[in-house]
C-alpha positions as CSV (number, residue, x, y, z in Angstrom):
1,M,-22.7,10.7,-34.3
2,T,-23.9,7.1,-33.7
3,S,-21.3,5.6,-35.9
4,Q,-18.6,7.7,-34.3
5,I,-19.6,6.6,-30.8
6,A,-19.6,2.9,-31.9
7,G,-16.2,3.4,-33.5
8,W,-14.9,4.7,-30.1
9,L,-16.4,2.0,-28.0
10,L,-16.1,-1.3,-29.9
11,P,-12.3,-1.8,-30.2
12,P,-11.3,-1.0,-26.6
13,L,-14.2,-2.8,-25.1
14,Q,-13.7,-5.9,-27.1
15,G,-10.0,-5.9,-26.2
16,R,-10.2,-4.9,-22.5
17,A,-13.7,-5.0,-21.0
18,G,-14.5,-8.6,-21.9
19,V,-17.8,-10.2,-22.7
20,G,-19.9,-8.0,-20.4
21,S,-18.9,-4.8,-22.2
22,Y,-19.3,-6.5,-25.6
23,H,-23.0,-7.3,-24.7
24,A,-23.4,-3.6,-23.8
25,I,-22.4,-2.7,-27.4
26,S,-24.8,-5.4,-28.6
27,S,-27.6,-3.7,-26.6
28,I,-26.8,-0.4,-28.2
29,R,-27.2,-1.9,-31.6
30,Y,-30.3,-3.7,-30.5
31,N,-31.9,-0.6,-29.1
32,T,-31.1,1.3,-32.3
33,L,-32.9,-1.3,-34.4
34,S,-35.8,-1.3,-32.0
35,T,-36.1,2.5,-32.2
36,R,-36.2,2.2,-36.0
37,N,-38.9,-0.6,-35.8
38,I,-41.0,1.5,-33.5
39,S,-40.8,4.4,-35.9
40,H,-41.7,2.2,-38.9
41,T,-44.6,0.5,-37.1
42,S,-46.1,3.8,-36.0
43,T,-46.2,5.1,-39.6
44,T,-47.6,1.9,-41.2
45,S,-50.0,0.6,-38.6
46,P,-51.3,3.0,-35.9
47,A,-53.3,0.3,-34.3
48,S,-50.1,-1.5,-33.4
49,N,-49.4,1.1,-30.7
50,D,-52.0,-0.6,-28.5
51,K,-49.9,-3.8,-28.6
52,P,-46.4,-3.2,-27.6
53,D,-43.8,-5.6,-28.9
54,S,-42.7,-7.9,-26.1
55,R,-39.2,-7.8,-27.5
56,L,-39.0,-4.1,-26.6
57,A,-40.6,-4.3,-23.1
58,S,-37.3,-4.5,-21.2
59,P,-34.4,-3.2,-23.3
60,S,-31.0,-3.5,-21.9
61,P,-29.6,0.0,-21.5
62,A,-26.1,0.8,-22.8
63,G,-23.5,0.3,-20.2
64,E,-26.0,-1.7,-18.0
65,G,-25.1,-5.1,-19.3
66,R,-23.0,-7.6,-17.4
67,G,-20.3,-4.9,-16.8
68,G,-22.7,-2.8,-14.7
69,V,-22.9,1.0,-14.4
70,C,-19.6,1.0,-12.7
71,G,-18.0,-1.2,-15.4
72,A,-15.6,-0.3,-18.1
73,L,-18.0,1.5,-20.5
74,P,-18.0,5.0,-18.8
75,F,-14.2,4.9,-18.2
76,F,-13.3,4.0,-21.8
77,L,-15.9,6.4,-23.3
78,A,-14.5,9.2,-21.1
79,R,-11.0,8.4,-22.0
80,R,-11.9,8.4,-25.7
81,I,-13.6,11.7,-25.4
82,F,-10.7,13.1,-23.5
83,S,-8.2,12.0,-26.1
84,D,-10.4,12.7,-29.1
85,D,-10.8,16.5,-28.3
86,N,-7.1,17.1,-29.0
87,G,-7.7,20.9,-29.3
88,K,-10.5,20.5,-31.9
89,R,-13.3,21.9,-29.7
90,K,-13.2,25.7,-29.8
91,V,-15.4,26.1,-26.7
92,S,-14.2,23.2,-24.4
93,R,-10.5,23.6,-25.1
94,P,-10.1,26.9,-23.1
95,A,-12.5,25.6,-20.5
96,I,-10.4,22.5,-20.0
97,R,-7.2,24.5,-19.9
98,I,-8.7,26.9,-17.3
99,A,-10.0,24.0,-15.2
100,T,-6.6,22.3,-15.4
101,L,-4.8,25.5,-14.5
102,G,-7.1,26.2,-11.5
103,V,-6.4,22.7,-10.1
104,A,-2.7,23.1,-10.7
105,I,-2.3,26.5,-9.1
106,G,-4.5,25.5,-6.2
107,L,-2.5,22.4,-5.5
108,A,0.8,24.2,-5.8
109,V,-0.3,26.9,-3.4
110,M,-1.5,24.2,-0.9
111,L,1.8,22.3,-1.1
112,V,3.9,25.5,-0.7
113,S,1.8,26.7,2.2
114,V,1.9,23.5,4.2
115,S,5.6,22.8,3.6
116,V,6.6,26.4,4.5
117,V,4.5,26.4,7.7
118,L,5.7,23.0,8.8
119,G,9.3,24.1,8.1
120,F,8.8,27.3,10.0
121,K,7.1,25.7,13.0
122,H,9.7,22.9,13.4
123,T,12.6,25.4,12.9
124,I,11.4,27.7,15.7
125,R,10.4,24.8,17.9
126,D,13.9,23.2,17.5
127,K,15.5,26.6,18.4
128,V,13.4,27.0,21.6
129,T,14.0,23.4,22.7
130,G,17.7,23.8,21.8
131,F,18.1,26.4,24.5
132,G,15.8,24.8,27.1
133,S,15.1,21.2,26.0
134,H,11.6,19.7,26.1
135,I,11.1,19.3,29.8
136,Q,12.8,21.0,32.7
137,V,13.0,19.6,36.3
138,A,14.0,22.2,38.9
139,D,13.0,23.8,42.1
140,F,9.4,25.1,42.1
141,M,10.5,28.7,42.7
142,T,13.0,28.5,39.9
143,L,10.4,27.5,37.4
144,Q,7.7,29.9,38.7
145,M,9.8,33.0,39.5
146,G,13.0,32.7,37.6
147,E,15.1,32.9,40.7
148,Q,17.8,30.2,41.0
149,Y,17.2,27.8,43.9
150,P,19.4,24.7,43.9
151,V,18.1,21.1,43.9
152,V,20.1,17.9,44.3
153,M,20.9,16.6,40.8
154,N,23.4,13.8,41.3
155,D,23.8,10.6,39.3
156,S,21.0,8.7,41.0
157,M,18.5,11.5,40.3
158,T,19.5,11.8,36.7
159,S,19.2,8.0,36.4
160,V,15.6,8.1,37.8
161,L,14.7,10.8,35.2
162,R,16.4,8.9,32.4
163,N,14.4,5.7,33.1
164,I,11.1,7.5,32.6
165,K,9.4,6.2,29.5
166,G,9.8,8.5,26.5
167,V,12.8,10.4,27.9
168,A,15.8,10.2,25.5
169,H,18.4,12.3,27.2
170,V,19.0,14.1,30.5
171,Q,21.6,16.8,31.2
172,R,22.3,19.0,34.3
173,Y,22.6,22.8,34.2
174,A,23.1,25.7,36.5
175,V,22.6,29.5,35.9
176,K,24.3,32.6,37.3
177,Q,23.6,36.2,36.4
178,G,26.7,38.3,35.7
179,I,28.2,41.2,33.8
180,I,30.8,40.9,31.0
181,K,33.0,43.9,30.8
182,T,35.5,45.1,28.2
183,D,37.6,48.2,28.1
184,D,34.9,50.1,26.3
185,D,31.6,48.6,27.4
186,F,29.8,46.1,29.6
187,L,26.7,43.8,29.2
188,G,24.5,41.9,31.6
189,V,24.2,38.2,30.7
190,A,23.2,34.8,32.1
191,F,26.0,32.3,32.5
192,K,24.7,28.8,31.8
193,G,26.9,26.1,33.2
194,V,26.7,22.6,31.5
195,G,28.7,19.5,32.0
196,P,30.0,16.6,29.9
197,D,26.5,15.3,29.4
198,F,25.5,18.4,27.5
199,D,24.1,17.7,24.0
200,S,25.8,20.3,21.8
201,T,24.1,19.3,18.5
202,F,22.0,22.4,18.5
203,L,24.9,24.8,19.1
204,H,27.1,23.0,16.6
205,S,24.5,23.7,13.9
206,N,24.4,27.4,14.8
207,M,28.1,28.2,15.3
208,V,29.5,31.3,13.5
209,T,33.2,31.0,14.5
210,G,35.4,29.2,17.0
211,S,34.5,25.9,18.6
212,I,32.5,24.5,21.5
213,P,34.7,23.7,24.4
214,R,34.6,20.5,26.4
215,F,32.5,21.5,29.4
216,S,33.3,19.9,32.7
217,D,31.5,19.4,36.1
218,T,34.7,18.7,38.0
219,A,37.1,21.5,36.9
220,S,37.0,25.0,35.4
221,S,38.4,25.7,32.0
222,N,37.3,29.4,32.1
223,R,36.3,29.1,28.4
224,L,33.1,31.0,27.3
225,L,30.7,30.5,24.4
226,V,28.9,33.8,23.6
227,S,26.3,34.8,21.0
228,R,26.9,37.0,18.0
229,I,24.8,39.8,19.4
230,M,27.0,39.9,22.5
231,A,30.2,39.8,20.3
232,D,28.9,42.7,18.2
233,K,27.9,44.8,21.2
234,L,31.2,44.3,23.1
235,N,33.4,43.9,20.0
236,L,34.5,40.4,21.1
237,R,36.4,37.8,19.0
238,C,37.6,34.3,19.5
239,G,40.6,33.9,21.8
240,Q,40.0,37.3,23.5
241,K,40.1,37.4,27.3
242,V,37.4,39.3,29.1
243,F,36.4,39.8,32.8
244,A,33.0,38.9,34.2
245,Y,31.7,40.3,37.5
246,F,29.2,38.5,39.8
247,I,27.3,40.3,42.5
248,D,25.7,38.5,45.5
249,H,25.4,38.7,49.2
250,N,29.2,38.0,49.5
251,G,29.9,41.1,47.5
252,V,31.4,41.5,44.0
253,R,33.6,38.7,42.5
254,A,35.5,38.8,39.2
255,R,36.6,36.0,37.0
256,R,38.5,36.0,33.7
257,F,37.2,34.0,30.7
258,T,38.5,33.3,27.3
259,I,36.1,33.5,24.3
260,A,36.1,30.0,22.8
261,G,33.3,30.5,20.2
262,I,30.5,32.6,18.9
263,Y,27.0,31.2,17.9
264,E,23.9,32.7,16.3
265,T,20.4,31.3,16.4
266,N,18.5,34.5,15.5
267,L,16.2,33.8,18.5
268,K,16.8,37.2,20.0
269,R,15.3,36.6,23.4
270,Y,18.0,34.0,24.0
271,D,20.9,35.3,22.0
272,E,20.9,38.6,23.9
273,V,21.4,37.0,27.3
274,M,22.7,33.4,27.1
275,C,26.3,32.3,27.2
276,Y,27.8,28.9,28.1
277,T,30.6,27.8,30.4
278,D,31.5,24.9,32.7
279,L,28.9,23.5,35.1
280,Y,31.6,23.4,37.8
281,T,32.3,27.1,37.4
282,V,28.7,28.2,37.8
283,V,28.0,25.9,40.8
284,K,31.1,27.4,42.5
285,L,30.0,30.9,41.7
286,N,26.5,30.2,43.2
287,G,28.1,28.7,46.4
288,W,26.3,25.4,46.0
289,E,27.3,21.9,46.9
290,P,28.9,19.7,44.2
291,D,25.7,17.5,44.0
292,Q,23.4,20.6,43.5
293,A,22.4,22.3,40.3
294,S,19.6,24.6,39.0
295,G,18.0,21.5,37.5
296,A,17.9,19.0,34.7
297,E,16.9,19.3,31.1
298,L,15.1,16.4,29.5
299,T,14.9,15.6,25.8
300,I,12.1,13.3,24.6
301,S,12.2,11.0,21.6
302,D,8.8,12.1,20.1
303,F,7.7,15.8,20.4
304,D,4.1,14.8,19.5
305,R,3.9,12.9,22.8
306,L,5.2,15.9,24.9
307,D,2.1,16.2,27.0
308,E,2.1,12.4,27.8
309,V,5.8,12.3,28.8
310,S,5.5,15.5,30.7
311,A,2.7,14.1,32.7
312,R,4.8,11.0,33.6
313,V,7.7,13.3,34.7
314,T,5.3,15.4,36.8
315,R,3.9,12.3,38.6
316,K,7.5,11.1,39.3
317,V,9.1,14.3,40.7
318,N,6.4,16.9,41.6
319,R,6.4,17.8,45.3
320,T,9.3,15.5,46.0
321,V,11.8,17.0,48.5
322,D,15.6,16.5,48.3
323,H,17.8,16.1,51.4
324,Y,18.4,19.8,51.6
325,G,14.7,20.5,51.8
326,E,14.2,21.8,48.3
327,T,11.0,20.8,46.4
328,Y,11.2,19.4,42.8
329,S,8.9,20.6,40.1
330,S,8.6,20.2,36.3
331,A,7.4,22.1,33.3
332,N,7.5,21.5,29.6
333,V,8.6,23.9,26.8
334,K,5.0,24.9,25.9
335,E,4.4,25.9,29.5
336,L,7.6,27.9,29.7
337,N,7.1,29.6,26.3
338,P,3.4,30.0,25.9
339,Q,3.6,33.1,23.7
340,I,5.8,31.5,21.1
341,F,3.8,28.3,20.9
342,S,0.5,30.2,20.8
343,W,1.9,32.1,17.8
344,L,2.9,28.9,16.1
345,G,-0.5,27.5,16.8
346,L,-2.2,30.3,14.9
347,M,-0.3,29.3,11.8
348,D,-2.3,26.1,11.7
349,L,-5.5,28.1,11.3
350,N,-4.0,30.1,8.5
351,V,-3.1,26.9,6.7
352,W,-6.6,25.5,7.0
353,I,-8.0,28.7,5.5
354,I,-5.6,28.6,2.6
355,L,-6.4,24.9,2.0
356,A,-10.2,25.6,2.0
357,L,-9.8,28.5,-0.4
358,M,-7.6,26.7,-2.8
359,V,-9.9,23.6,-2.9
360,A,-12.8,26.0,-3.5
361,V,-11.0,27.6,-6.4
362,A,-10.1,24.3,-7.9
363,G,-13.7,23.0,-7.5
364,V,-15.3,26.1,-9.0
365,T,-13.1,26.0,-12.1
366,M,-13.8,22.3,-12.5
367,I,-17.6,22.9,-12.1
368,S,-17.5,25.6,-14.8
369,G,-15.4,23.5,-17.1
370,L,-17.7,20.4,-16.7
371,L,-20.8,22.4,-17.3
372,I,-19.3,23.9,-20.5
373,I,-18.2,20.4,-21.7
374,I,-21.7,18.9,-21.0
375,L,-23.4,21.7,-22.9
376,E,-21.0,21.3,-25.8
377,R,-21.6,17.5,-25.8
378,T,-25.4,17.8,-25.8
379,N,-25.7,16.0,-29.1
380,M,-23.6,13.1,-28.0
381,I,-25.6,12.8,-24.7
382,G,-28.8,12.7,-26.8
383,V,-27.4,10.0,-29.0
384,L,-26.3,7.9,-26.0
385,K,-29.8,8.3,-24.5
386,A,-31.4,7.3,-27.7
387,L,-29.2,4.2,-27.8
388,G,-30.5,3.3,-24.3
389,A,-27.8,4.6,-22.0
390,R,-29.1,5.6,-18.6
391,N,-28.4,9.0,-17.0
392,R,-26.2,7.4,-14.4
393,T,-24.0,5.8,-17.0
394,I,-23.6,9.1,-18.8
395,R,-22.9,11.0,-15.5
396,H,-20.2,8.4,-14.7
397,T,-18.7,9.0,-18.1
398,F,-18.4,12.8,-17.6
399,L,-17.2,12.3,-14.0
400,W,-14.4,10.1,-15.4
401,F,-13.7,12.8,-17.9
402,A,-13.4,15.3,-15.0
403,V,-11.0,12.9,-13.2
404,F,-8.7,13.0,-16.2
405,I,-8.7,16.8,-16.2
406,I,-8.1,16.9,-12.4
407,G,-5.3,14.3,-12.8
408,R,-3.6,16.4,-15.3
409,G,-4.0,19.5,-13.0
410,L,-2.6,17.5,-10.1
411,L,0.4,16.5,-12.2
412,W,1.2,20.0,-13.1
413,G,0.5,21.3,-9.6
414,N,2.9,18.8,-8.1
415,A,5.6,19.7,-10.6
416,L,5.1,23.5,-9.9
417,G,4.8,23.3,-6.1
418,L,7.5,20.8,-5.5
419,G,9.8,22.6,-7.9
420,L,9.4,25.9,-6.0
421,L,10.0,24.1,-2.7
422,A,13.1,22.4,-4.0
423,L,14.5,25.7,-5.3
424,Q,13.9,27.4,-2.0
425,H,15.4,24.4,0.0
426,L,18.5,24.3,-2.1
427,T,19.2,28.0,-2.7
428,G,17.4,29.9,0.1
429,L,16.2,32.3,-2.6
430,V,13.5,34.0,-0.4
431,K,15.0,35.8,2.5
432,L,13.4,37.0,5.8
433,D,14.2,39.5,8.5
434,A,15.9,37.3,11.1
435,Q,15.1,39.8,13.9
436,T,11.4,39.5,13.2
437,Y,10.9,35.9,12.0
438,Y,13.8,34.2,13.9
439,V,15.1,32.7,10.6
440,S,17.1,34.3,7.8
441,T,15.5,32.3,4.9
442,V,12.1,30.8,4.4
443,P,12.3,27.2,5.7
444,V,10.6,24.3,4.0
445,E,9.9,20.7,5.1
446,F,9.0,17.8,2.8
447,N,6.4,15.6,4.4
448,W,5.7,13.1,1.7
449,L,2.8,11.4,3.4
450,L,1.1,14.7,3.9
451,I,1.8,15.7,0.3
452,A,0.2,12.5,-0.9
453,L,-2.8,13.0,1.4
454,I,-3.3,16.5,0.0
455,N,-3.3,15.1,-3.5
456,V,-5.9,12.4,-2.7
457,V,-8.2,14.7,-0.7
458,T,-8.1,17.4,-3.4
459,L,-9.0,14.8,-6.0
460,L,-11.9,13.4,-3.9
461,L,-13.3,16.8,-2.9
462,C,-13.2,18.0,-6.5
463,I,-15.1,14.9,-7.7
464,L,-17.7,15.3,-4.9
465,M,-18.2,18.9,-5.9
466,L,-18.9,17.8,-9.5
467,V,-21.6,15.2,-8.6
468,I,-24.5,17.7,-8.4
469,P,-23.6,19.6,-11.6
470,S,-23.4,16.3,-13.4
471,F,-27.2,15.9,-12.8
472,L,-27.7,18.5,-15.6
473,I,-27.4,15.4,-17.9
474,S,-30.8,14.1,-16.7
475,H,-32.5,17.3,-18.1
476,I,-31.2,16.8,-21.6
477,H,-34.0,15.3,-23.9
478,P,-32.8,13.1,-26.7
479,A,-35.3,14.4,-29.2
480,K,-34.4,18.0,-28.7
481,S,-30.7,17.5,-28.5
482,M,-30.6,15.5,-31.7
483,R,-32.9,17.9,-33.7
484,Y,-30.1,19.4,-35.7
485,E,-27.8,16.4,-35.7
């Protein structure tokens, strides 16, 4: 065993670790000779035990030379042990495989969980903000009660809102309740009027058929964009003409529209009621002045700073009164949709639970594997101690050995997890009930910084969990462990 360890250590340390590590090997040989001298002296001259040899008073432990305990010796020794096993150890081979598999599966589950939850949260968030933007500025009663009270929303007001730090886009809107009627059926809906400043990116990504018309705030095109739910209920198709009826204090008014396009977002609460037409049409139907609207929708550049930007908007407009006597107010998308965002917030807790469980699984399998390897390598540990190696040096050796196992597990875990995510992203293999989950396939999002962080944290936590089990080495006695060597 001694010659095998020396054969492992000497070539790599002479070539890579430099003079300090070479002195560590010298100290091993020196301690070996010293041990033999002590044994020879004790058998030939018992009285010499009372006079210890000054040469042996302070031996230089293996690995404690100029390289230090954190030097190259533990690393190269661990690497040599790791490569020397090569399936020869009947006990440690399955233990290493199980430990590697535990780390790989744990990491793959963590990557899939985090990526799916991020994709799901951002998809739902984008759909909710696509219908109502990040922040709405409107009359106080409009935001609190849902009734439509007009506020002045002319160019000067939108310019004020656009100049608020963090606001990326401002668009006016107006809403009017009405009924769409066909020859066979009718349906109550909300007509949302938007103008040329309308950002149609969200609707473009969710179009089923037809096209989005050019909405106007100065003329009426009488073109209507409806959802697929409405089209299915009323049997509507693009190019079809329908009548809409509006009831207010002036009585019942009818207007004919042409179906320009059909969209589908799978967000049922909006798809069931929301259709789009010109801002000019809805303002006229409400009987408002040309400079009035239901409010303005503000899109911000960074959703993570929603609360900060929302506070700026609130300070700017809240309790401000326009020249018609209406009071401005503001609310962000979280305040207008508390149920949805509370539900999305619960997903974060689920992810933390999954991460904790998977790290625990990986750590337990690594602890079991390390203990088995230490027990199987008892003879080697005894030889190293007899040669003068300290417990700390041997512990570092086995911790480096564990790092190699964890590294292999992380490699396979990344390949498995990212492979599954890429497959889902490219093919949409796993389907969902869109009426329940608001999406038809499982969404995934690749956050490379977070993926790298998960890898690093998993590695560090597994190593920390192995520190205490590695102290088993200090209880191994060289004489007992080498008895049958």
